[in-house]
N, C-alpha and C positions, 0 to 999 in steps of 0.2 A: 295621659301623662302630662305633667307640667312642661311648659315650653323650655324652661332652663334645663330640665332633666333630659328632654329630647335633644337639645343642642349639645349637651355634654356627651350623650350616648352616641350621636352622629359623629362627633369629633373623635371619640375613642375608636369607633368602628373604622372610620375612614382613615385614621392615622395608622391603623394596623394593616390595612389592605391597600392603601393608596400611596403611590409615589410617582409624581410627575405624570399622572394619568388623567385623561379627559373623558367624560361621559357626554354623549350627544343624544339628546332626547328627541323622539319622533312623535309629532302630532299630525293629525290630518284635518278634520273638520271640527268646528265648534258651533253649537247651536242645535237646531232641529233638522234631522235628515233621516231618510231611510237607511243611510249608510251606517253599518254597525261600528265603524271606526270613528263616528262622530261623538264628541265629548260635550257634556253639559257645560254651558258657559260659566256658571257659578263655580263648578269644580275646576275648570281651567284657570280661572282667576285665583282660586284658592291655592292651586299648585304653584302659580307664579309667586304668591306670597311666601309659601314654604321654601321655594328655591332661593329667594333673597334672604330668608331668615337663617337657613342652615347651610347654604352652599355658596359657591362663588360663580355666578353667571358671567359668561364671557362670550364674545363673538367667536364663530367657528374659525375664521381666519386668524384672529389673535391667539386663540387656544392652540391651534396647530403650530403657529410660529413660536410661541413661548415654549411649547413642549420640545420642539426641535432644538431650542437653545438650553433646555434643561432648567427653565425658569418658570414653569407652570405652577401657579398657586395651588395649594391643596383644595380638594373638593371642587375643582373647576367643572362646570357644566356648560354646554352650548345647546340652544334650542333650535330644532328644525321643524318645518311645516311642509308636508308633502301634498302634491297634486295641483293646488292653485285655485281652489274654489273661492267665490267672492267673500265668504265669511273670513278668509285670510285678511281681507282689507276692512270689512265692516265690523267684525267682532274681535279677531285676534290682534290686529294691528293697534287699535285704540287701547286695548288692555296692556300690550307690551309698552306702549308709550306712557300709560298711566303709571306703570311700575318701573319705568326707566330701564327697560330691557330691550335686547335686540334678538333677532332670529334670522335664520337662513330659510328662505322660501324656495322649495324645489318645485318647479312648475312644468307640467306637461302642456306643451304649447298648442296642441290641436284644440284645446278647450277655449282658447282665447277668441277664436272666430266662431267655433261651434256652439259655445255656451255651456258645455258639459262634456264629460268623458263617457266612454261607452257603458261603464257600469251603472251610471246614473240613468241612462236611457233604458237599460234592461230593467232596473228596479222600478222605475216609474211606469213602464209598460205593464208590469205585473200588478203593482199596487193600485193602479188606476183602472183595473178591470171593473166592469159594472158590478154593483153590489150583489146582483142576482146570480152572478157566475159562481159555481161551486167547484168546477174542475177546469184545469187548463191541460190540454193535450199537446205535448211538445216533444218532438223526436220520438214519437210512439210511446211516450211515458205519460201516465195520468198523474197530475199534481193537484191535490186538493187546495182550493183557494177560497173556501167559504168564509174563513175568519181572518182577522188581521195577522195573527200568529202563523197561520198556515201560509199566508202570502209572503211573510218574511222568510219562512223556511223555504218556500218555492224560489224566492229570489236568490238565496244562498246556494241552492243546488244548481240552478240553471246558470248563474254567474260563474260558478266553479267550472262548469262544462265549457262555457264560452271563453273563459279567461285563458285556458291553456291551449290556445290555437294561434296560428299565425294571424296577422292582421287581415289578410284576405279571407281566410276561413272564418274568422271572428265576425267580419262584416256580413258574410253569407248567413251565418247562424242567427245573427241579430235580425236580418231581413226575414228569415223564416219565423222568428218569434213575433215580429211586428205583424206579419200576415195573419197570425193567430189572435193577437191582442188588439191590433190597431195601434196607430202612432199616438203616444201619450202627449198630453199638454205639458210642455216644458218651457219655462222662462229661462232667459240667459242668467246663469248663476255661477259664472266663472269670472276670474279677474280680467279686467280690460287692460289694454296697453297703458292707458293713463294711470291706472291704479298701480300697475307694476312699476312704472317710472316713479310714482310718488313714494312707494315703499323704498325703492332704492335711494331716492334723494333724502329720505328721512333716516338713512343709516342702516336699513335692513339689507341683508345680503340676498342676492338672487342666484339660485342654482338651477341646473337643468334636470329634467325628469323625463327626457325623451319627448317625442312629438305625440305619439298615440298611446303611450303607456303600455307597450307590448311586453309579453314575457320573452325576454331576449333569447332564451334557449329554444324557442319555437320559430325563430327567424334565421334567415341566411345572413352571413356576415355583412354583405352589402347593405341589407336593410338595417341591420344593427348600427352600422356606421352612419347611415343617413339619419336614423332616428336620433342619434346622439348629436351629430354635427349640426343638423338643421335646427334643433331646439336651442343649442348653444348660440348659434349665429343669430337667431331671431331674438333671443333675450338680450344679447349684446347690442343689437340694433335698437332695442327699446330703451335700454338703460345707459347706453354709451359708455359701458364699463365692461371689463373682461368677466366672463362667467367661468370661474375656476373649478367649481364643484359639480359633481353629478350624483344623483341618487338613482340606483337601479330600481325599475318598477317591480313592485312586490318584494324584491330584495333578498331572497334567500339564496345563499351561495350553493352552487351545484344543483339547484332546483330552478331558479329563475335567471341566474347568470353564472358564468364560469370563468376560468382563467383566460380564455380567448377574448371574452368581453372586457376583461380588465385591460388587456393589451390594446384593444380597439379604443377604449376610453382614453388611454394614455396618448395614443396616436392622434386622437381628436383634439388634443391640447388641454385636457383637464389636468389639474394638479393633484386631485384626490377624488375618490368615488366611494359612496357609502351604501352599505347593505341595510337590511332590517334585522340581521342576526344579533341577538342580545350580547352585550358585553361592553367593555370600555376600550378606549384607545390608549394603549400603554407604550412606553418607550421600546418594549420588546417587539412591537408590531411595526416592522419597517416596510410593510406593504401598504402603501397609501391608496390602493385601488380596491380594497376590500375591507373598509373600515366599519367596525360595529357601531350599532346604535342601541337605544333602550326605549321601550314604550311604557310610559307611566300611567297606569290606570287606577291605582289605589285611591280610595276615597277618604281614608283616615290619615290623620297627620303622622301618627306613629309608623304605620305600615309603609306609607309612601316614602318617608325619609329613611326607614330601615332598609327597604329594598334598594333605594337609590344609593345609599352608603355602601351596601354590600356589592353593588354592581361595579364599584371601582376595582374589584378583582374578580375576573370572570368565574373562577372556581367556586366563589361564594354565591353566585346568582342562583344556582340550582338548589341551595338550601331553603329558599323560600318560594321557589317555583315561579311559574308564569301565570 
């Protein structure tokens, strides 16, 4: 479809469903990775071009402030990046600067010293098994690992088991896995303190994503509070700026976090907290501690912009599915 036609179509759709509403996009990694949430670098840049062409990119802070005043421009979107891997600085940041865009980077702070998060350790342990290995026996289950696709499937299944455990049990299960696979070769692939400071100084916003990226519903309240507060304090020490926003790990309401965790986030001094549940932030949503976001995976210009335009009203999102 011609660019002018797409722009007209997006304008009509968003005018029908959007009024003082903000869509927050969720990205994770860009480039090459075992992580299934990793996006191709060319596609990421193309999406940035589309966002500037058809929508109104804005910072998260400015977007929420203008919405509270009833002055948010139509088709406003904000960009967020979760986790804090080094491609946030080496790939995402240069592209944002190239296209004169800003984003909020939600960072899990354990990776700063460790060099990676727990899921990267699990996936690398499995993917780096000797080529001659055809089966991995873990927790009394046989997983075929003879081919690349089988290893990817094995990563998904084992990571899902480990994910929904407390931090202590998660570490125990990972230790059991490494006893089977051996410790993988892992280079430091996370943001450094210097890179986080540079992002902040360049106008990017820094948000907290807890320390160890736990599933909050698997933890005691004391641990949840510590995870939130320590990540906030660490990032504020790095940037010398307040860290106002939190992104819940994994981020599904009533699965990964609940009303109690929203209360804790507020007590920790955050001004807003974000889920990964699809939808937009509308004036009707007066709960700032369970704000929706949207994950953009479409590779065609028309479908990407159609889905994003429809997302400005949550009831329309289901029309084109996920």
